[in-house]
Each structure stands twice: as C-alpha cells, then as structure tokens.
N, C-alpha and C positions, 0 to 999 in steps of 0.2 A: 613469331612474337605478337604481344597484343594487337595491333595495327592489323597484322595479317590475318589473325582469327576475326578480328573484328569483320574486316571486308568479306570475309567469307558468310559471316552471320548476316550481313546486311544483304547480300546476293541472296541469301536464302528466304528472308523476311520480306525484302523489296518495300520497305516502309514508305510512306509519303512525307513524313516528318521526322528528321533527326534532331533530337534535343542533347546538347554537348555540354558537359561540365566546363562552364568558364562564365565570364563576367557578363550578365545578361545584357547590357547596354552595348557591348563590342560586337552584336549580331550584324549591326550595317557594315563592318570592317570585313565579313566574311567575302563580300564580292572582290576585294583588293587581295584577299588571300588566296583566291582562286584563279588570278589574271597568270596568263602563260609567262608574263616576266617575272613573276613572284618566285623566288628560289630560297627555300628553307636553309637553316634556320631562320625564324623570325620570332617576332615576341608583341604581344598584347601588353602596351604600358598605359596604366592608369594613373593620373597624378591629379593633386589637388589646384584648385586655380587661386589659391591663397596660401598665405604661410601660416604654420609651418609648412614646408614641403612633405608630403606623404606620397608613396609612389606605391604600385603594385605592378611587378612584372610576371606575364604568363608566357615561358617560352615554349615554342613548337618545333619540333624537328620534322623531316620527313616521315620518320619511322613512328612519329606520335599518333597515338590512337584519335585524339582530337582532330588533327590535321587530316589524318585518312578518312574521318567521319566526313568531315568538310568537302574532301576531294570526291568522295562516293557520291555525297548529295548532289555536287556541281555536275558530274558526270551522267547521273541518271535523272536529273530534273527534278530532285525532291528538294524539299524546305530544309535548309540547314539553320538551327539557332541555339545561342547560348542559354542556358536557363538557370545558372545560378544567381546569387544575389547579385544587384546592380554594384557598380563601382563606387559610388558614393555610400552606399551601406558598408562594404569593404572598408572603404578609408576610414569611415566613422567608428567601425570596431577596430582598426588599426590605432585611431588616435585614443580608443580608450585603452588599448593595451598599453601603449606608452606612457599615460598619465598613471597607469596601475603600477608600471614597472618603476617609475620615478616615486611615487608614494612607497612602495617597498623599499627602494634604496634609501628614502629619508628615515623610514622606521627602523630599519638595520643600523643607520648612522646613529640614530637616537639611541638604539639599545647598546652599541658600541660605547658611546660617550658614557652611559650610565654604568656600564660594568667596568668602564676604565676608572671613573669615580669611585666607585663602592670598592675595588681593588687598590686604589691609591695606595693605602697603607701597607698592603701584603705584596711583599717583594719577592716572595716565594715563587720558584718556577712550577707553573702547572702543565701537565702533560694532556693534551688534547689529542683524542683519536679521531683521525678522518676517515670518514667511509668512502670505500671506493665508488666511483660512479656507478648508478645501477644501470643496467642495460635496457634498451627500451623492448617493446613488445615485439617488434619486428626483428631486432637482434636475437631476442630470446627463440623464437621461432627458427631462426637460423641455427643457432648453437644446439638446439634439439634436434635438428637434422643432420647434426655433424659437419654445417658449412661454417666457414669463418665469416662470413658476412651475409646480410639479406639478399643483396643483389645476385650474389652466385646461387643461394636458395632459390630464388625466385627464376631464375633463368634455367636452372637445371630441372624444376618442378613443373614450371609452366610452359616457358617460351619454347623449349624443344619438343613439347608435346604436340604434334599436329595432327592428331586424332579430332574428327568433327566434334564440335561441343565441349570437348574436354578443358578447353582453356576457360570457357564461360563457366561451365559447371564447378570447376576448380576454385575459380576467383569468388564466386558466390559463396562457397563453403568457407573460403579463407576469410573473406570479409565478415561474415557472420561470427565466425571463431575470434577474429580480433576485438569486435563488439563485445562479445561475451567477457573477455578477457581483460577488456579495457581498465587502464590503472585510473586512480581517482585524480583526475584532473578535470576539476568544475569548470573552469574559463574555456579550456579546449572544447569539452564536451558540451557546453552551451552553444557555442559558436556553430558547432557541426550540427545541433538540433536546430538552430536558425536557418542554416543553410537547406538541410533537407525538407524542413516545413515549406520553405519557399521554392524549391524545386517541385515539391509535390503539387503546390499551387500552381505551377506554371504546366504542369502535365495537365492538371484540371481544366485550366484554361485553353490548352490547345484541342482536348476532347470536346470542350462547350464549342469551340470553333467550328465543328464538324468534322473532326478526323478522328476514325475509329480506334480504339486503344491497340489493336492488332496492327495498325498501321502507323505505330509510334514507337521508335526506339531510343531509349535513353543511354548515352554513353557518360557514365560515371565510373569512377575509382571502385575498386572492391570493398573498401570500408562503407560506401553510401549505397551501394546497390540493394541490399536488403530492407533498406529505409524508405524505399520509394514505394513501398506498398499502398495501394488505396485503402487498406485499413487503418492507416494512420492519419491524423487530421493534416490538412493543409494550412498554411498560414492565412490568417483573416485580413480584413483591410485593416481593422484597429491596430493588430498586431504589426504589419507592415509600416503603418504610420508610425509607430513608436520606436523605430529603429533610429539609432544615432547616425547620422549622415554628415559628410563633407561633399560640398559640391566640387565636381572633378571634371575633368577632359581625357580623351581617350587618343591614343595614335598607334599606329604600326611601326615597328622599327626593325631594322636587320638584327641579328643575333650570331653568335659564334659559338661553334663546338667547344673552346676553350671555356667560355663562360658557362656553357650548359655543364660541362663537367664539374664547375666549381659549385654550382648550386647544390643545395643540402634540403633535406626535409621533403615529405609527402607532395608528389605532382611536380617538385622543382627541375628535374632530370635525372642524369644519371653520370657516373664517372667515367663512362667510356664511350661518348657519343658516336666516334668514327667506328667503332667494333659495332655496334648495333646498328649502324647503316650497311656494314657489310653483311650483318645476320637478316637484315629486312631484304637486301639483295638475293641472298641465298635462297629465304623462304619463297621469294617470288618466283625463284627458278626451279623450286622443286628440290634443292639439294641443301638441305641444312647441313648434312655430314661432310659436305664441301666446305664448310665456313672454315674448319681447321686448317685445310690445306691453303686458302686464300690467306688467311691470317699470319701463318707462319712463314709463307712465301712472301709476303709483304715486309714483315720483320727481316727477313734475310736481304731482300733487295734494298732497303734503308741502309742495313749494315754495308752492303757492297757499296753503295753511293757515298758513305762516309770512311771507305777505305778498308773495311775490315772483311775480308772474304770468307764467305761461307759456301760449302757446296751444296748441290742439290741433295747428295746422300744425307747430309746434315738435317736438311730439312725433312725428308722423308722419316727419318728417326724421330725427330721432333715430333711429327704427327703422331707416330705410332705409341711415344710416350704419351702424349696428351689423351690420345685413347685408352691406353691402359688407366690412365690415372681417372679418367670419367668411368670405366668399367668397375673399377674397385669403390666407386660411389652409386652403382646400378643406374648409371647416368645413359640417356638416350645418345648423346652426344658430347664432345669436352664442351665445359663451360669456359668463360673468359678465364677463371682461376687456374684451369687446368692448362689451358694454352699458355698463359703467362709462365708458371712454373717449367712447362717444357722448352720455352723459347729461353729462359734463363739459364737451365741445366745444359741444353745442348748448344743453342746458337751463341749464348753468352759464356759456355765452358764454366758455368758455376758463379759467374760473376755478374751481380745486377748491373754494376756501372756500365759494361759493355754493351747491354741492349737496352739501358734506360731510354736513350734519345729515340731509337727506333720504335720501343714500345709506346712511348709517348706520341709520336705519328701515327702509328695503326690505331691506338684506342682513343685518343681524343682528337688529332687532326687539326687543321688549320681552316677548316671551313668557314666562311661566313656568309650570311645570306643577302638576299639583293630585293629590293623591291622598285618598282617603275617609279619614273621621276612624277612627284606630284602626289604621290599616294599619301594620304592620311598624315600630312604634316604639319606641324605647328609652323606659325610664320617665322619663328626664327630657325627652325630647320631648313624652310623653304630658302631663307636668307643665306644660311651657310651654304646649301647647295649652289646657288648663283655665285657665291664667293669661290667655290671650288673650282667652278666652270671658267670664272673671269681669270683666275689666277693660275689656271692651269695645273691645279693641284688634285685632279679626281683618281689619278694612279695611286695615290698615296693613302688612299682611304681603304686601307686593308689591315690584317690583324699581324701582319708580318713586319717588324720593324724594318724601316729604311731610313738612310740618312740623306740629309738634304742641306747642301752648302748655300748660304747665300750671301751674294755680293751686293750691298747695298748702294753702291756708287749708280752713278747713271750711266746707261747701256747707250753710248753716242751714236752706234751704229742702229740703233732701233729706229723704225719708221714713225713711231707714234709715241707720244709721252706715257701713255698706258704701259707699253712695252719697255720703254726706256727705265721706267722704275717699277718694273715687275718684283723683283726681289725685294725691295723695299716695302711694296704693298704687302706681300706676304709675310714679312717679318711684322708688320703692323697687326694684319690678322691674327699671327700666333701669338703675339703678346696679349691681345684683347681675349683670346680664348684663355691664355694662362691666367689672367686677371679673374675672369669666369669660373676657373677651376674645371675646365673642360679638357680632358686629358687626351689630346690628339696630338699636339706638337712638343716635344720635352727639349727644352733649350740645353745645349752642352757648349763646351768653349771651342771654339774654332782651331785650327791648329796653330796660327798665328795670335796669341791672346792679345797682344798690344795694338793688333789693328782696330780701328774703330768701324770700318766698313764690312768686316766679316762676321757671320754667324753660321753656326752649325746647329741642326735641329733633327732630332730622331723623330721621325714618324710612325705612328700606329693608331689605328682605330679600333675601339673596342666598344661592346655594349655599353660599359660604363659612360663611354665617350658620349654615345647618343642620350643616354639618360640624363647626364649633367646638362648637355646641350637643352633638352626639353625642360629641365627644371629652370633653366635662365630664364625662359619666357616669361616667367612671372615678374622679372626685371626689366623687360623689354622686349619689344615685339621684333627687333632686329639685333644684331650683334653689338653694331654700334652703341644702340639706346640701351640695351641690357649693361653694357661695359660703363658708360656715363652713369647711370644708376647706382651700379656697383662703387664706383669712385666717391659719389655724394654721401652713399652709405659708410664707406671707410673713412672720409674727411670728417664727417660729423663725429666717428669715434675717435678721431685721432688726438692724442695727448703729447707726444713726445716731437721733438724737431726731427729725430731720426725716422719716424714713420712718416711724418710730412715729407721729407726729402725723398723718401722711398717712390711716395706717391707721385712726386714730380717726375721722377725718373721713370715710374711705370706710364704715366701720362703720356711723355715724350716717346717712349718705345711704343706705345699704341697708337701713336700718331693724332693724339686727341689734345690740342691745344688749349682748348677753353677750361678743359679739367686741370691742365698743368698751371694755368692761371690762377686758378682756385686754390691749389696746393700751394704754389709758392707764395700766396697771400697768408696761408693758415701757417705756413713755415716762418714768415715774417714775424707774425703775432708771437709764435711760440718761443723764436729765438731771443726776444727782449728779456726773458724772465729766466733763462737757464746759464747754468755753468758747469754742467756736468760733460766733462771732458770726452768721454766716450761717445756720447750723444752727438755733442758738436762736431767731432771727427766723422762720425759716421754720416751725419748730414754734408758736411763739407765734400765728403768722398761721392756721395750720390750726386751732389750738384755738379761736381767735376766731371763724373761721367756724362751727365745730361748735355753740359758744354761742349765737351770733347766730341759729342756726337750731332753738334749743331749742323754743321754744313752737310752730314750725311743724310739726316732726317730731315733736312729742307725746313727747318724753322730758325728764328732769330734768337740767340742765345742771349743777346745783349742784357735785356731785363733782369736776368740771373747773376750777372757779374757783381752787381753791388753786395746783394746778398752773400754771396760767396766771399769776398774779400772781409765782409763782417764776420761770418762765421770763423776765417781763419784767425783773424785778431781775438775774438773771445777764445777759441782753441789756444792759441799762444799765450793770451792772459792765464789762461787756467790752469798752464801745464804744471808749474813748480808747486802750486798748491795740492793738485791731485796727486802728486809723485810721493807726497806722505802718508803712505799707505802700506798695509802688509804686502806679503808675497802673493797670496791669492789674487788681490786685487790688481797686482802690478803685471802679472801674467796677461790678464785683461787689457790693461792699458798699453801693453806693448803694441797692439794692433791700431789702437787709437793713433799713438804717435807716428807709427809708419804711415797711417793714412793722411793724417797732416803734412807729413815731410813730403809725401807724394804730391799733395796739392801744391804746396810749396814750390816744389821743381817744375810742375806742370804750368804753373802760372806766376813764375817769378817776377815777371814784369807787373803783374796786377796786384797780388797781395803784398804785405809787407814782411819780406824776407828776412831783414835785419832784425825785426822784433824777435821772429821765430828762432833765428840763430843765437841770439843774444838770449833767449829763455833756455835754449840747449845748453848753452854755455854755463848757464847759472846753475842749473841741474847738473850738468857734468862735473861740476866744481865743489857741489854740495856733499857734505858728510852727514847732514840730517835728513835727507832723502832716502827712498828706497833704493839701495844699492844695485839692484837688478836695472831699475830706470835710469840711474845714473851712469851705469857702464853702456848702457843702449844708445843715451845721448852722447857719450864720448865716442861710439861708435859712428853715429851718423855724423858727428863734426869731422872724423878721420875721413869718412868716405867723402865729404864735401872739400877735403882738402883746407880744412879750417884749424887743424892742429899741426904744429910743425913737429919734427921729429924729437926734438929736444923737451918741446912739452909734454908730449906722450911719454916719453921715457921716465920722466919726472913723476907723472901720475902713476903710471905702473909702479913705479919704486915705491910712492906713497901709498897706494893701495894694497901692494902685494909685501908689505914690509912685515918682517917677524913681529909678533905680537898683536897683528891684527885679526880680530874674531873671524872664524870662518864664514860666517853670515855675511860679512861685511867684504872680506877679501874674495873669496869665491864667488860671492853673488855677483858683485861688481865683474869678475870676470865672465861669468855667464851671460851677463848683458853685452859686454863688449864682444863675445864671441859671436852674436846672433847675425853679425853681417859683416862683409869686407873681408872676407875669411883669407884671400891671398896676400893681402896686405899685412895680415896678422902673421900668418905663416913665414911671411920673409922676414920678419923682425926677429931675429935670433935672440936677442936680449930679452923680449918677452919672453920666452919660453924658460931662459934661465932664470930669471925672475921667479916666473910661476913654481917650476921646480925648487928653488930654494925655499920659496914661501910654503910649500905643501910639506918640504921637509922640516920646517921649524914647528909644524903644529904638534900638538900633543895627541895622544890617542882619542880623545872625546872629540877635540876640534877636527882632527884629521876625518873622523867619522862623519861629522857634519860638512865637513868641505866636499865629502864624496858625493852628496845629495846634488849640490849645485854643479860640479864638475862632470858628474854622471848626465845631466841633464844639458850642459855646454855642449859637450863631445857626442852626444846622441844624435845631432844632426849634420856631423862632418861625414862625408862620404869617404869609404875606405883609403882612397888616393891621399887624400887632406890627413887621415890619421896616419898614414906612413908617413909624409913628408914632417909632421910634427914628431914623430918617433925618431927621426934622422936629426931634428933640431936638437931633441932630448940627448940623443946619442952622442952628439958632438958635445955637447955641455959637459956629458960626462966621461969625456976623452976617448969615444970611438968614433972611427970613421963611416963612411956611408956604407962601404962593404960590409963592415963588421956587423953595423945595424941591420943590414939586410940579412945577412948569416942568421942572426939571432931571432928576428921577425919569422923568418921561414921556417927554422929549425922545430923539431918536435917538443913539446913541453915535458919538462922533468915531472916527476911524482909530487915534488914540493910544490911546484907551480901549479899542477893539476889540483893539489888540495887546497892552495891558497885561493884559486879561481872559483872552486865549488864552495868554499866559505862565502865569498863574495857574492856569488849567485842565490847563496841562502838569505844574504844580509837584508834585513826588513828596513828599507828607505823611509817606509811611512812613519816610522817611528822618531823622524827628525823633521 
C-alpha cells in the first residue's frame, strides 16, 4: 500500500527533511505522535477559540502514509514537518464556505418563493425531470476500469503492485490525469491552488534554510504531487497576509476505526480500516497474496464464535473463489471486493446477513487509539481524565458499549465519604456531560423505574465524544464551569415554565445547587403568567421528580415545595377550561392530566387534593367538554375509589344510550378504557351496555365509532381482549367454553372477507 511503498522510497532517498501534507502549525505535535505510548488511530483536532465553533479533524491510522512518514523520520533522526496551510487559514476558509452555503440557501428560498407566487394562479400539475446524480471523477475512473467503486480500483491498480517505483510513478500519472479532467468547481479549485502555493512556499523556505532539494521529500496526495514543481510560483507574503483567518487551537485525540470507516471525501479515510491494517501487516511480511487467507480465516473465526460453524475446507474454497474473481480482472491478488464476494458466497452460503457481523469485525474493527496521559490536552480534557480516575471509570472509555448500574444511596460500608457516594458522583458527572452534549454516557431506565436511587447508563467513548468535549472548553475550563455556563445560556433563553422546570431538574441531577436556585427563581417568574395546562403539568411533574430525589441527591427540597403546590393549584383550575378542545388537542392533554394526577397522589398531604378531585368530577359529569377527557377523568375517579358502582352504572347508561352520537359515546368509552382495565373487565353490565349501544348505531355512526373503539382496544393485551370476548359471549347467550371454541376455531370465508374489508377501511376519513 502507499505507506509501505513510501517507506521504501524514503529508505532509497534518505532525506534530511520530510514535509508532510497536514496542518502546518501541528508540527509541534509530531513529538507526541511518535512516543512509544501512542497507539494509532489518532487524529489532529483544530478548533476555533471563539463561537461559532469550527473544527477540522485529520485522522491518522498506523498504515497512513503521513503517520509512516513521521515514524520513518523519528527512527532516522530526520526532520518531519507538516507544510499545508496553518489551521487558522483552514478554519477561515471553512467559515467562508459556511457563509457561502447559507447565502446559496437564502437565494434558493427566495427563488422558490418567487416561483410559488408567480404560479399561484396556475393549478395545473407540472412534471419536473430530475437528473441522476453525476458520478465524481474518481468514480468515473473506477467505472471505466470496470470496478464498482474507487477503493477497489485503487487497491487493484496501485496497492497490490509492489514493484519498486511503480506506486509513486502510477500515482503521479493518476494525479495529473485527474487535474486535467477536473470538473468545473471554482471554489474547490481555488482552495487547492491556495494550498499548493503555500506548500511551494514552505518548500522554498526549507531550501533557503540550508537543506538541498535532493534531501527533501514531500509527502502529498496524488492530486497535489505535480503541482509542487519549482516552475510554479510560491505564495507571497502579501498573499499569505490576505487570507481569511480564525484564531485556533490544536490538540491530539484518540480516534477509532469505526469513525475512520465512516469518513468520506479525499484524505478522510477508507471504508475498511481493519482490512487495510491486515494488508499493512501482509506487505511488511512480504506476503501480500497471503492477505486473502488471513481475511477469510478471520471471517470464519468470527462466525464460529457466534455459533455458526464453517469448516477449513470452506475457507480454502473461499480463497480459491476470491483468487478466481481477481484473475478475471487481471489482478495481482484479490481485492477487498473479491474477498467479500467470496465470503458471502461460500461462508455465508449466499446470504449477506449470515456474515454481515463477521465482515464488519474484519473490515472495520473496534480499534481505538491511545495517547499518553497529559499529551496535548485542553484543560477540560485534562479535567475529564482526572474525573475518570477519581470515579474509577477509566475502563469504560472504549468504543464497545458497556452497561453501568448506579446505586445513588450512601454506601455505609465505605471508609471515606468519597467512596460512600461514588455512584452519586458518577451520576452527577454523567448528567453534566449530558447537558454539555458530550456523548459518553447514555441514560436508560433502570430495571425498577419507580426507584429514585437506581440509574442505568450505557457507556461508550467515540471520537465524537472527544470532539464535543474539546468544543465545550469554549464554555469553561472544567466540566463544572462549562456546565454552569451552559445553564446560564439556557436560562437566558428560557420562556416557558416547562423549560424552566426541566432546568431545575437538570441542575439537581448535575449536583449544581446554585444553578438550581436560579432556575427555580425563573420558574417562579414564569408561573405567574401562564394558564397552559400542558406546560403547568410538565413543570409540576419535573418538580415532583426533583423533590423525590432530594434525599438521594443530598439537597434540601423544602424551597421547591411551595412552588410545586402553586403549580398544582394552577393546573387544577385550568383543567375544565382546557378540556373544551378537539380530539387532537385532547390526546396531548391526556398525558398532562396523568402527570398532575401522579403529583397529587405523590404529595397528597402537600397539595390541594380535594380541589383536584372536584375538578375531575366536574369534567367527568360534563357533556360540553371533550368526551375523551371526560371518560379519562371518570377512569381516574374510579381508580381512586371516588365513584360508587351505582353512579358508574348510571354514567355508563347515560353515555352509551341509544341515540348518543358515536363521537360522544365511543369517544367517552375510549377515555374510560385508558386505565384501570381489570376493574372495567370485571363489570359485566359495562360490556352489555357497550354491545347494545354499538348495535343501536346506524351504518354511518358505526363507522365513526370504529375509529374510537379501535384506538381504545389497541392497547389491550391479548389476555384482556379474550376476557372481554367472554363477557360479550355471556351477554349473547354463550358460556365460556363456547366462546373459547369460537375464538380458537378457524375463520369462515365470510368472516375472512369481512376482516379483509375492515383491514382496507380508511380510518383517516373520520
């Protein structure tokens, strides 16, 4: 591959200086890249030190030509330097690119608005032909050579050719051909011309510093190679000074093969980093043809681990098939495409799904890089590393997902306070990272969701986590300071009581009491001027969660209680008015009513429960409110034991009497059926009245009732539906055995036809 060929060329030339395509001001980081504790893949991260944040990532795998050029120079005591544009110039170009894209977006929207206005009176349909996306130059090269993609073309034509000088000569010709056939992309062309002029400038500076041209090797991509000729002018001081810039900082970060495989575009990586690591090893062993044996044996090994046995004979046949496929393309050895096809055909027996996971392991891998402690870190990265050590979380900094269960209660057997509240401190750190949007720990529900002391997190570290952490340094030098800054920003933008209550909860979970007090004050201000039931319910529920966690999270919830009481009263008073809404709004209010009801049950001694139940009763009795909500209020009262059997029977009779429109009757039943299922199923009279009511509807009303009944019964489990059928069977004169026989028997043709008609029924029309 390129890195292997490059090392051979460097051995031949023995340069004193190796200039490498890469961010110029990243040269001081080279010393850390070559330390023995450094384990690729790694990446150079350049980022702006002001908002808006812009970042540039340059990944380096072990087999990257850039990394091997650095390694060769370190081993031979030669000078290695990056010589592309400085990061502040690249970030300035990136800023200009974003501004240009935004301008193009605005112009496109303006044109669409003009076209819409011009065609406002023309209602005729216009057929618009869509052009197929045009293949890139690189894809066109691959297609011309009869390959399915550019990576396969490059591997077959360049990587497998180990003849001395063949790779470099072929790459130069390829790069020149691409430049001659380059599409008309002015902005992209201009950027490359700027970069190449700067690289020529750096070469001239190196020569001027005393290094002979024959002792300098420039390591660049094939596209740039022919543009570094001394015949072309170098960038002048004035031209360099005129470039747009953004002040920046640099750091090294661990990278992963998974992220490397997801990169796209020139110089960003490849789709199968673990495979190319195998190729690197094979080339260094002088056995490139042995790559196919290693690849397919590894696939078979992963299949065996997963419980799918594949014999040695099948592996041998796979190798033969891959070599045959390669020979059909006049290849020197099978490419990844050939090997993958052979693996699917023989080891997967024609099924891609059988070998999909094994192929991912062998081609992409789970490798993640490592850097020595303290290497090129920002203050927030260093703080994060300290927190990992303090909280014994270092083993979770991997690309493999790992669950972590936390018990936030005090460990009374621990010898120190730090150890006694280890899991609580871990939880605070995870929530702070969540607020900062650093994807390291993902919250998921514990096995017992009602417990206030248990949390479950899914741990996984990715390059995106590192980038997000580095970007957070703009908001504070440590995780705590950055989180506090983020809270202040969110608080300034907070305009609803639900948002303010969520900030109270977030601050509590983060263990940041000062931020929680600020959010509580903001919530108090906003609560005075709102009557939105959904927002009030959300806020009250969030505060309930905070108060419930008070003892576990070691803070005094007492100052929150008056606010919780006030919100509950506001919600109760808003209930009846809010229920005068349509069905779409009613579905959203169901959750709000449930939340307020849970607050009332949780803090029955604090809040005005009698006010809440009286408002529920008012809604349950009302005929001019949304029937879904009236039925739901009735269900809550029934669940609380506040409706006697006689009263419920009268209400069911009234709501489901013949002549009541389907929207009102079936809609009310849908609300009633939302909860307390067993109590409803046990009431035989309810099902008798429902059956008689449905039977009294005309065809049009029956069709409308189906909409509500379908939604109502969709959440019943099969066992509950069977019990309902037994109740209805008893009403129609069948005993349980007869009902069971009918339920378990096959459908007649007439029943199948009716069911088919019902499946085709368009419920959206009602």
